[in-house]
C-alpha positions in Angstrom: 235.1 200.5 37.6 236.3 202.9 34.9 233.0 202.8 33.2 231.2 203.4 36.5 233.5 206.3 37.3 232.9 207.8 33.9 229.2 207.5 34.3 229.4 209.4 37.6 231.8 212.0 36.0 234.2 211.7 38.9 237.8 212.9 38.9 240.7 211.1 40.5 240.5 213.2 43.7 236.9 212.2 44.2 237.8 208.5 43.9 240.5 209.1 46.5 237.9 210.8 48.7 235.6 207.8 48.3 238.4 205.4 49.2 239.2 207.4 52.3 235.5 207.4 53.3 235.3 203.7 53.0 238.5 203.1 55.0 237.0 205.3 57.6 233.9 203.1 57.7 236.0 200.0 58.2 238.0 201.6 61.1 234.9 203.1 62.7 233.2 199.7 62.6 236.2 198.2 64.3 236.3 201.0 66.8 232.8 200.2 67.9 233.6 196.5 68.4 236.9 197.1 70.1 235.4 199.8 72.4 232.5 197.5 73.4 235.1 194.8 74.1 237.0 197.2 76.2 233.9 198.1 78.2 233.6 194.4 79.1 237.2 194.3 80.2 239.2 195.8 83.1 239.8 199.2 81.7 237.6 202.2 82.5 236.5 204.8 80.0 239.1 207.1 81.4 241.8 204.5 80.9 240.8 203.9 77.3 240.7 207.6 76.7 244.2 207.9 78.1 245.5 205.3 75.7 243.7 207.0 72.8 245.2 210.4 73.6 248.6 209.1 74.7 249.3 207.1 71.6 247.9 209.6 69.1 249.5 212.5 70.7 253.0 211.0 70.8 252.7 209.7 67.2 251.7 213.2 65.9 254.0 215.3 68.2 257.0 215.3 65.7 254.7 216.5 62.9 253.3 219.3 65.1 256.8 220.4 66.2 257.9 220.5 62.6 254.9 222.2 61.0 253.3 224.1 63.9 249.5 224.7 64.1 249.2 225.7 60.5 247.9 229.2 61.3 245.2 228.0 63.7 244.7 230.1 66.8 244.7 228.6 70.2 240.9 228.7 70.5 240.5 227.0 67.2 242.9 224.2 68.3 240.9 223.9 71.5 237.6 223.7 69.5 238.9 220.9 67.3 240.4 219.1 70.3 237.2 219.2 72.3 234.9 218.2 69.5 236.9 215.4 67.8 239.0 214.6 70.8 238.2 215.0 74.5 234.4 215.4 74.3 233.8 212.8 71.6 236.0 210.1 73.2 234.8 210.5 76.8 231.1 210.5 75.8 231.5 207.5 73.5 233.6 205.3 75.8 231.2 206.0 78.7 228.3 205.1 76.5 229.7 201.6 75.9 229.2 200.8 79.6 225.4 201.3 79.3 224.6 200.2 75.8 225.6 197.5 73.3 227.7 197.9 70.1 224.6 198.0 67.9 223.3 201.1 69.7 226.7 202.8 69.3 226.6 202.1 65.6 223.1 203.5 65.2 223.4 206.6 67.3 227.0 207.7 66.5 227.9 207.2 62.8 224.3 206.5 61.9 223.1 209.9 63.1 226.1 211.8 61.9 224.7 212.8 58.5 221.6 214.2 60.1 223.5 216.2 62.7 225.9 217.4 60.0 223.0 218.5 57.8 221.2 220.3 60.6 224.3 222.2 61.7 225.2 223.1 58.1 221.7 224.4 57.7 221.4 226.2 61.0 225.0 227.6 61.2 226.2 227.9 57.7 222.8 228.4 55.9 223.4 225.5 53.5 220.2 224.4 51.6 219.1 220.9 51.3 219.1 219.6 47.7 216.6 217.0 46.5 219.4 214.5 46.1 220.6 215.1 49.7 217.1 214.9 51.1 216.4 211.6 49.2 219.6 210.0 50.5 219.0 211.1 54.0 215.4 210.0 54.0 216.3 206.5 52.9 219.1 206.3 55.4 216.8 207.7 58.1 214.3 204.9 57.5 217.0 202.3 58.0 218.4 204.0 61.1 214.9 204.2 62.5 214.4 200.4 62.0 217.6 199.6 63.7 217.0 202.0 66.6 213.4 200.9 67.2 214.3 197.2 67.2 217.1 197.7 69.6 215.1 199.9 72.0 212.2 197.4 72.0 214.5 194.5 72.7 216.3 196.3 75.6 213.1 197.9 77.0 214.7 201.3 76.9 217.1 200.3 79.6 220.1 201.6 77.6 218.9 205.2 77.3 221.9 206.6 79.2 224.3 205.1 76.8 222.2 206.2 73.8 222.2 209.8 75.0 226.0 209.7 75.4 226.3 208.3 71.9 224.1 211.0 70.5 226.2 213.6 72.2 229.4 212.1 70.7 227.9 212.1 67.3 226.9 215.8 67.6 230.4 216.8 68.6 231.9 214.9 65.7 229.5 216.6 63.3 230.6 219.9 64.7 234.3 218.9 64.1 233.6 218.1 60.5 232.1 221.5 59.8 234.8 223.3 61.6 237.6 221.5 59.8 235.9 222.2 56.5 235.2 225.8 57.3 238.7 226.5 58.5 240.3 224.5 55.7 242.3 222.3 58.0 244.4 219.6 56.3 244.1 216.0 57.4 247.6 215.7 58.9 247.3 219.2 60.5 243.9 218.3 62.1 245.2 215.0 63.4 248.3 216.6 64.9 246.7 219.4 66.7 243.9 217.2 68.1 246.2 214.5 69.2 248.7 216.7 70.9 246.0 219.0 72.4 244.4 215.9 74.0 247.7 214.5 75.2 248.7 217.7 77.1 245.2 218.5 78.5 244.1 215.0 79.5 247.2 213.1 80.8 248.2 215.5 83.7 244.8 215.4 85.5 244.5 211.7 84.6 247.8 210.9 86.4 247.1 213.2 89.3 243.7 211.5 89.9 245.4 208.3 91.0 242.6 206.3 89.3 244.6 204.8 86.5 244.0 201.1 85.9 246.6 200.6 83.1 249.2 198.9 85.2 246.7 196.4 86.6 245.1 195.5 83.3 246.4 192.6 81.1 249.1 193.7 78.7 247.1 192.3 75.7 244.1 194.4 76.6 246.3 197.5 76.9 248.0 196.9 73.6 244.8 196.2 71.7 243.1 199.3 73.0 246.2 201.5 72.6 247.0 200.5 69.1 243.4 200.5 67.8 242.1 203.5 69.7 245.3 205.6 69.6 246.6 204.9 66.1 243.9 203.5 63.9 240.8 205.2 65.3 242.6 208.6 65.7 245.6 209.0 63.5 244.5 206.9 60.5 240.8 207.5 60.7 241.1 211.3 61.3 243.4 211.6 58.2 241.1 209.6 56.0 237.9 211.2 57.2 239.3 214.8 56.9 240.6 214.0 53.4 237.2 212.7 52.4 235.6 215.9 53.8 238.0 217.9 51.6 237.2 216.1 48.4 233.6 215.0 48.8 232.2 217.5 51.2 230.4 216.9 54.5 227.1 215.8 53.0 228.4 212.9 50.9 231.1 211.9 53.3 228.8 211.6 56.3 226.2 209.7 54.2 228.8 207.2 53.2 230.1 206.7 56.7 226.5 205.9 57.8 227.4 202.5 56.4 229.1 201.9 59.7 226.0 200.8 61.6 225.3 198.2 59.1 228.9 196.8 59.1 229.3 197.0 62.9 225.9 195.4 63.6 226.7 192.5 61.3 230.2 192.1 62.7 229.0 192.2 66.3 227.1 188.9 65.8 230.0 186.6 65.3 232.7 188.7 67.1 230.8 189.8 70.2 228.0 187.3 70.3 225.3 190.0 70.0 222.1 189.1 68.3 220.6 190.6 65.2 216.8 190.3 64.4 215.1 190.3 61.1 214.1 194.0 61.6 217.7 194.9 62.2 218.7 193.1 59.1 216.1 195.1 57.2 217.5 198.3 58.7 221.0 197.3 57.6 219.8 196.8 54.0 217.9 200.1 53.9 220.8 202.1 55.2 223.1 200.5 52.6 220.5 201.4 49.9 220.4 205.0 51.1 224.1 205.3 51.0 224.2 203.9 47.4 221.5 206.4 46.4 223.4 209.3 47.9 226.7 208.3 46.2 225.1 208.2 42.8 222.8 211.2 43.1 225.0 213.6 45.2 228.0 213.0 42.9 226.2 214.1 39.8 
């Protein structure tokens, strides 16, 4: 590993960033599987969102009370909270009711590097390097294989879920650029997003009278609450934002595009969802594209 690191010319912080990106991949893959499982259970997308925001907000509230918003203005807090919090979660959880886990893996983390690159080019004026283009091109071929195979097998019946997943991915890409542009630290970002979602979502959720939390099995509530609220928000937001700081959006989002491959493979034994030869080929191509990007973008 030392020889490989030396050949890349990486520093300790970059290795930490890579580790954080890979931890994010693992958590995001689990998020897709747990969310799909939740869609098959008794909880609605609004119930799962309530658990996500309630747990993460309460966990991060002491940190926010101690450190404040870190100089962020209210509109900046709202922008981070809507992109990585309310908007992302509601679109994603709703999508799982219309489309399988493999579609979520393809259209959310799979499309993330492309949305990030497009926003960085259109909003920030960043240019595409040859290394970045090559990595995205290879990943794009793999994502296209996965998407085409899934759409053919489902006959396009899942288009509502697919559009919701694409919207969630676009919002997450916007969050990544905002966090990078405003130099928001991992803990600070997690705290302001968690508490913002807690105070803006729970009051109308309770007033609606549509909560299904008390009627759901305790095991289901605990699974969704711990995974969605703690792992998928608190831990994953910290690791993802740390990776953004050290590796930059381009390399970070390319690495996290490994999520479709891992989630699609895991969905076979865990959720009983099938995976064709074309999908397997797509998984392999995506993995190759990420490896190409890690080596070339880091030089």
